[in-house]
C-alpha positions in Angstrom: -2.9 22.9 -23.3 1.1 22.2 -23.6 2.4 18.5 -23.1 6.2 18.2 -23.1 7.4 14.7 -24.7 10.4 13.3 -22.8 12.4 12.0 -25.9 15.7 11.4 -23.9 15.8 7.8 -24.7 16.8 8.3 -27.9 19.7 9.8 -27.0 21.3 6.4 -24.8 20.6 4.0 -28.2 17.2 3.1 -27.7 16.2 4.4 -31.7 15.9 1.1 -32.9 15.0 -1.0 -30.0 11.9 -1.6 -28.2 11.2 1.5 -26.6 12.5 4.1 -29.0 10.1 1.6 -32.0 7.3 2.6 -29.9 7.8 6.3 -28.6 8.7 6.0 -32.3 5.1 5.0 -33.9 3.2 6.1 -30.7 4.4 10.2 -31.6 3.8 9.7 -35.1 0.0 8.2 -34.4 -0.7 10.8 -31.9 0.9 13.6 -34.9 -1.8 12.0 -37.6 -4.3 12.3 -35.4 -3.6 15.8 -35.9 -3.3 16.4 -32.2 -4.4 19.9 -31.1 -2.1 20.4 -27.8 0.9 21.9 -28.0 3.7 19.4 -28.0 7.0 20.2 -26.6 10.1 17.5 -27.1 13.1 17.5 -24.9 16.0 15.4 -26.1 18.7 15.8 -29.0 16.9 16.8 -32.0 19.8 15.4 -33.9 19.7 12.0 -32.0 15.6 11.5 -32.8 14.4 9.9 -35.7 14.4 12.5 -39.1 10.6 12.2 -40.0 9.7 14.1 -36.2 12.5 17.3 -37.4 9.9 18.9 -39.9 6.4 18.3 -37.2 5.6 21.2 -35.4 6.8 21.1 -32.3 8.9 23.5 -30.0 12.2 21.9 -29.4 13.8 22.1 -25.7 17.6 20.9 -26.2 19.0 18.2 -24.1 22.2 17.7 -22.9 23.1 13.9 -21.0 23.6 14.8 -17.4 23.2 12.1 -14.6 19.5 11.4 -13.0 20.4 13.2 -9.9 20.5 16.4 -11.4 17.1 16.0 -13.6 15.8 15.8 -10.1 15.4 19.5 -10.2 15.9 20.0 -14.1 12.1 18.3 -14.7 10.1 20.3 -12.3 11.9 23.5 -13.6 11.2 22.8 -17.1 7.3 22.2 -16.6 7.6 26.0 -14.8 9.3 27.9 -17.5 7.0 26.1 -20.1 4.0 26.1 -18.5 3.9 22.6 -19.0 -0.2 20.8 -18.3 0.9 17.0 -19.1 4.7 15.9 -18.6 4.7 12.9 -20.8 7.6 10.0 -19.7 8.5 7.9 -23.1 10.1 5.3 -20.3 9.8 5.0 -16.9 11.8 2.4 -14.6 14.1 1.6 -17.0 18.0 0.1 -16.5 20.0 3.5 -18.3 20.5 5.4 -14.9 20.3 9.0 -16.3 17.0 9.0 -17.9 15.3 9.4 -14.2 11.8 10.9 -12.9 11.1 14.5 -11.3 11.7 14.7 -7.6 8.1 16.5 -8.0 5.6 17.0 -10.9 4.0 20.9 -11.1 1.9 19.7 -13.6 0.2 15.9 -14.1 2.4 12.7 -15.7 2.0 10.4 -17.8 4.5 7.0 -17.6 4.9 5.0 -20.4 6.5 1.7 -18.8 7.9 -0.7 -21.6 8.7 -3.8 -19.1 9.8 -4.5 -15.7 12.6 -6.1 -16.2 15.4 -4.1 -13.7 12.8 -6.0 -10.8 12.2 -9.4 -12.5 15.2 -10.2 -14.7 17.7 -12.4 -12.0 19.8 -13.8 -15.0 21.0 -10.3 -16.2 23.8 -9.1 -14.2 23.2 -4.9 -15.4 19.4 -5.5 -14.0 20.5 -6.8 -10.9 23.2 -4.0 -10.3 20.6 -1.7 -11.1 18.3 -3.1 -8.4 20.7 -2.1 -5.7 20.9 1.6 -6.2 19.5 4.1 -5.1 18.6 5.6 -8.4 15.8 2.4 -8.6 14.7 3.1 -5.0 14.1 6.7 -5.8 12.4 5.8 -8.6 10.2 3.6 -7.7 9.1 6.1 -4.7 8.3 8.5 -7.3 6.7 6.0 -9.7 3.9 5.7 -7.3 2.8 9.2 -7.6 2.5 9.3 -11.0 -1.2 10.2 -12.4 -1.5 7.8 -15.7 0.1 4.9 -16.2 0.3 3.3 -19.3 1.4 -0.2 -20.3 2.3 -1.6 -23.8 1.2 -4.9 -22.7 -1.2 -7.1 -20.9 1.5 -9.0 -19.3 3.4 -5.6 -18.3 0.5 -4.1 -16.4 0.0 -7.1 -14.4 4.0 -6.9 -13.3 3.0 -3.1 -12.2 0.3 -4.5 -10.7 2.0 -6.9 -8.7 4.7 -4.7 -8.6 4.0 -1.7 -6.9 0.3 -3.1 -5.0 -1.8 -1.4 -7.7 -5.6 -2.7 -9.5 -4.0 -3.8 -12.6 -7.3 -2.3 -14.2 -6.4 1.2 -13.2 -3.8 0.6 -15.8 -4.1 1.7 -19.2 -2.6 -0.7 -21.8 -1.8 0.8 -25.1 0.2 -1.6 -28.2 2.3 -0.7 -30.4 0.6 1.0 -32.9 0.7 0.2 -36.7 1.4 3.6 -38.8 2.2 1.9 -42.1 -0.3 2.4 -44.7 -1.8 -1.1 -46.4 -2.6 0.1 -50.0 -4.3 -3.4 -50.8 -5.8 -5.0 -47.8 -5.8 -8.3 -48.2 -9.6 -10.2 -47.8 -8.5 -13.4 -45.8 -6.2 -11.7 -42.7 -2.8 -13.1 -42.1 -1.6 -15.2 -39.4 1.5 -13.0 -38.2 4.4 -13.4 -35.4 5.1 -9.9 -34.7 8.6 -9.2 -32.9 9.7 -5.9 -31.9 13.6 -5.0 -31.4 15.3 -5.1 -28.4 19.2 -5.7 -26.6 21.1 -8.3 -26.4 20.4 -9.3 -23.4 16.7 -10.4 -24.3 17.9 -12.8 -26.5 15.8 -11.8 -29.4 18.2 -13.8 -31.8 17.2 -17.2 -30.0 13.7 -16.1 -30.2 14.4 -15.2 -34.2 15.6 -18.8 -34.8 12.6 -20.1 -32.5 10.3 -18.9 -34.9 11.6 -20.0 -38.2 12.1 -23.9 -36.2 8.1 -23.4 -35.3 7.2 -21.9 -38.6 8.0 -26.0 -40.3 5.2 -26.7 -39.0 3.2 -24.3 -39.2 3.8 -22.1 -42.6 0.6 -19.9 -42.8 2.4 -17.9 -39.7 4.5 -15.3 -41.0 6.9 -12.9 -39.2 7.3 -9.2 -38.8 10.2 -7.8 -37.4 10.3 -4.5 -36.2 14.1 -3.9 -35.7 
């Protein structure tokens, strides 16, 4: 089986942001599981986390272009490399250049990190994207996916509501923990986990809020995946 991973997101500054952290950790978990499929990665190798550079995968060079050109580039890649599954690591995102293909001669899996563009009325960037042809076409193409994966139950509920889909048909996969704990504590610690994100998600405000909260709940520790 040939699986194509869409790693364009790393070319646009997502390396240390939420979806970039998710993609890195999920890819590492799949790699550690000794996946028997042939993995192709479409992306700029120099932009991808260095730990992936030595993996037994086949790289397909990517040059930043417009989402309109990729409407046809994606189907052609699928045909050229005999791809069985095309895996988008980000779908419905706010970056115009990371779009879905016009059609897919294979099965597709879409990862949805959040539905911010459709929901955040106080973010100018999201409001602008919402009015474009890019967004209208992406929503239309989204409905043709074979599999949809969300990173949380909240995102799954949003996708189900926005696209009139039954949330039970959408899978949820949480951010995998790929670190190794040498000595597992006998008592499980209470932790507040925060994944890195862009400034408009008010991440710094959440961080400050946690320290106020911890003053009354000192047994809870912050784990920051920036």
